[in-house]
N, C-alpha and C positions, 0 to 999 in steps of 0.2 A: 504493499500500499504506500509506504513512504517513498519507495523507488518510483512508483507511478507519479506521485505528486511532484517529486523532483524533476521527473522528465517532462511533466506538463509545464512546470515553471520554466524549465529550460527552453521548452518550445515557445512559450510565451515571450521570453527574452529574445529568442532568435527572430520571432516575428516582428517584435518592436524594433529590433536592430535593422530589419529590412525596410521598415516604414520611415524611420527617422531620417536616413540619408536622403530619401526621396523628398521629404518635406523640407529639408535644409536646402536641397538643390533648387527647389522652387522659390524659396525665400530669397536665395542668393541671386536670382535673376534681376534684370533691370527692367522696369516697366516704363513705357513711353505714353504720354498723353499728347496725341496728335491733333493739332488744330489746323483748320484750313485757311487761316488768315495770318497776316504778318505778326511778328513779335511786337510787343508794345501796345497792341490793340486791346479791345474789350475781352477777348478770350484769355489773355495773360492775366487779367484781373482775377480770374478764377483758376486757371491752370497752375500757375506758379505757386500761389500759397497752398493750393490743394496738394500739389506734389510734395511739398514739405510735410504736410500732415499725413500723407500716405507712406512716406519713407519710413521703413522699419516695421510697419504694420501691414502693409500690402506687398511690398517688395523691399529688398535691401536698398535699392536705389530707384528713384522715380524721376524722370526727366520730362519737362515740358518742351515739346518740339513742334515744328510747323512744316506743313507741306502745302505751300501757297500756290494758288492759281485756279482758274476756271470757276470762280465763285464758290470754292470750297470742294468742288468735285474731285480734285486730285487727291486731297486728304482722304475723302470717303473711299475712293478706290484703293488707295494705299492700305488702309486698314482692312478693307474687304479681303485683300490678298494676303494679309498678315496670318501668322500661325495662330490658331485658335486656342491659345494657352492663358488667355486673360492678361498677358503682358503688353498688349497693344490696345490702347484705349482711344476711341474717337471722341473728340469734343467738337461739336458742330452746332450751329444755330438751326432752327427748325426748317428754314427755307429749302436747303438741299435734300432734306428727308421728306417734306410734305408738299412743297410747292413745285420743285423741279420736276418730279414725276408727271406733273400736269403740263408743264410748259415746254419741256424738251421731248422731241420725238423719240429720241433714244438715249438712254443712260447706260453706263457700264455697270451699274449696280441696281439692285432691288432693295429699297430700304426695308421692306418687311421680311424678305427672305434671307438677306445677306448679313443681318445684324440682329443682335439681342439688345433691346433697350434696357439700360441699367437704371438711369434716373435723370430727370431734369435737374439742373443745378441752380440757375437763375432765370428770371423773366424780366422783360423790359419792354417799354412802350416806344411808339413813334410820335413825333410832334409835327404838326403842320405849322410851319414857322414863316413869319413875314419879316423881311429885312427892310433896310432904308429905301429900297425901290418901290415900296408900297407906302402910301400916305399914312401918317400916324393915326388918323381917325378910323382906319381899318383895324378893328379889334375883335372881330368874331368871324365865323365862316360866312354868316349872312352878309356882313359888311363886305367881305372879300368877293363874294358872288356879285354883288351890286357893282363893285369897283371893276372886276374883270370883264363884266358884260359891257361896261362903258368904255373899257380900254382893251379891245380884243387882241391887239398886238402884244399885250402883256400876258396872254393866257398860256403861260408855260410854267412849269415847276421843275425844280431840280431834284434828282434822287441819286443816291450813291452808286447805283448799279441798275442797269436795265433788267427787267424780269424779276426784280427782288420783291419782297412783300411790301416794301415802302413804295415801290412803283405801283402796285396794285391798290394801295390806299388812294393814290392820286386818280387811278382809273375808276375807282368806286365813287369818288367825289364828282368826277366828270359826268357821271349819269345824271347828277342833280342840277347841273349848271345850265344845260340847254345850249351849250357852246363847247366846242372841242378844246380841251386842255392838252397841251403838248408836253410830254415828258422830256426832260433834258438830262440824260444819264451821264454821271461822272465816274471816274475810276477811284471811288472811295469817298468817305465822308469829309476828309480834310480839304480837298480842293473845292468840294461843293460848299463847305462852310465859308471858305474864303470868298467865294463869289457871292453868296447871299449877304455876307457882311459888307461887301463892296457895292452891292446894288446891281451887279451884272445879271443876277437872276432874282426875280422878285420874291418868290416863295419856294420853300423846299419841304420835302418830307424826310425827316432826319431821325436818327436814333436819339432818344431823349438825353442820354448821357453826354453826347457830343455838343448839344446846343444848350444844355441846362445852365451852365455858368453865364452865357450871353443873354438868355432870357431873364435870369435873375438880376443881371446888371442893367437890363433895359436896352441893350444894343440890338436885340432881336425881340419879336413878340411871338409868343406861342398862341395860336388861334384855336387849336384843338389837339388833344391827345387821343391816340387810337385805341387805348384800353377801354374795357367796359366800365371801369371806375376811375376817378381822378387819380393821378399819380401822387403818392405821398411826397415826392420830391418837387413837384410843381402843382401844389394844391390849388393855386389861383387860375389854372388853365382848365377850362371845361373839356369834357369829352365830346367827340362827334355825336355820340348818341344823345347827350343832353341837349344838343343843338338841333335835333330833329333828324339826324342821319343815323338811324338805328342799324343799318346794314354795315356801317363802317366800324367794325370792332375787330382789331387786329393786335394781338400781343405775341411777341416772339419769345421763344425760350432757347436756352443753351442746353444742350443735352449730351449725355455720355452713353456710348455704345461700345459693345464688344463684338468681334466677329461671330458669325453664326457657329454653333457647336462649341463655343467656349464653355468650360465647366460651370455648372450652376453654383457651385460653392464660391467661385470667383465673382460671379454676378452679385450674389447676396453679400459677400464681404465688401465688395467695392461699394455697394449701395449703402450699407451701414456706415462705412467710414466717411462717405460724402455727407451723409445725414449729420454725423457727429461734427464734421468739419464745418458745416454751414451754421452750426449753433455757436461758433466761436464769436463773441462780441466784437473782437478786433477785426475779424474778417467781415462781419456784417457792416460795420462802420466804413470799412475800405470799399466794400461794394456800393454802399449808398452814395459815396462820393462820385461814383460813376453811373448813377441812375439805375443800379441793378438791385433787384430784390431776390433774396434766397427763395428757391422754389424746388424743394425736394419732394420726390414721389417714389412709391414702390415701383419695382419693375413692371408689375401688372398695370398700375395706374398710368405709368408713363407710356406703356404700349397702347393703352386705350386712348390716351390724349393724342398720340401720334396718329393713330388710325382715324380719329375724329377730324383732326386738322387736314389730313390728306383727303378725306371725303368732302370736307367743306370747301376746299379750293377747287375741286373738280368743276362745278357749275360756274364759279366765278371766272375761271380761266377760259372755260368754253365760250361763255357769253362775251368775253372781251376779244376773243379771236386772236389773242397774242400767242406767238410761238417764239421761243428763245432760239437764238443763233448759236450753233456749236462753235 
C-alpha cells in the first residue's frame, strides 16, 4: 500500500514537472499589441499603458507596435496571419471591423470568422465642428443649415479619411439639408485641424479628443456630438439627436482581438487584465485628457456589439451608394 502511494506521488510529481516547463515557456514569450495607426496617436493612449500592466501577468514582455496603412487594414491582416497562441493582439477602431465590410468590395479578412473579440477598451465621440470660416452666430446645426443653404459654395466639410465613420456622419446630415454637402477627405486629423483653424474648410467632423482643447478655448465651435448622450468632456455641446436628427448616432470604440483559434484561456485572461487595467484612476484620468472613456465588455458582449454595428452600417452604406477605393 505504501509503495503504491509513493508511486502515485512520484507519478504526480512527474506530471507536474511536464506541465511547469510548458507554462514557463508560454509566460516567457513576448506579446505584441498591434495597432493600425501611427505611434503617438489615440491608440497609443491605450496600448502603451496597457502593455505595462500586462507585462509579467500576461507575458514576460509586452510591446506596443504598429502596422500602419490602408486605414488599419494592414494591421488587421497582419494579425489574421499571426500564430494563434494569444501573443499577437490586434487593437483597432470599430470601422475596419464593422464599416469596411460594407464599403469595400473585397477585404483580405473576415472580421467575424478570422478573429476572436476579446473586449472593447474605450469609446469616443465625433464632433461636428465649425471654424472661423463660419460666422460666429452659427451655434447649432439648425443655424448651420440656414447658413450653408444661403452660401452653397461653402457646402463642404472636412473629414480625416474618406469612407470613415466620420465621413458617414456628414452623409447622414446631408440627407436633412436638401442640398448636397461635399466631403473633403484629409490624410489624418492633424492636417484637417490646421485647415479648420485656418478657415480653409468651414466645418469638419472630427474625433472629439482632437478638437476638444480648441472648443474649450473658443477657437472652434462644437455644433453637435455624434453620441447618443452628451459627452462628459464637452457637456455644453448638444447631440445631433437633441437637435432633431435622431438617426445621427455614431460612437466609435477601440477593441482588442485575437486570431481565430487562439486559446480560450488566453481570451479570458486578457479580458480580465484589461478590465483591471481600465479601473486604474491614473489611466482613467489620462484617457479623459484625450476624450476617451473606459469601455470594457465581456467577450460575449463585445461580439454582440460588433455584430450589431456591422448590421447597422449595412443599410446606411447601401443607401449612400458609397464604395471605398482599394
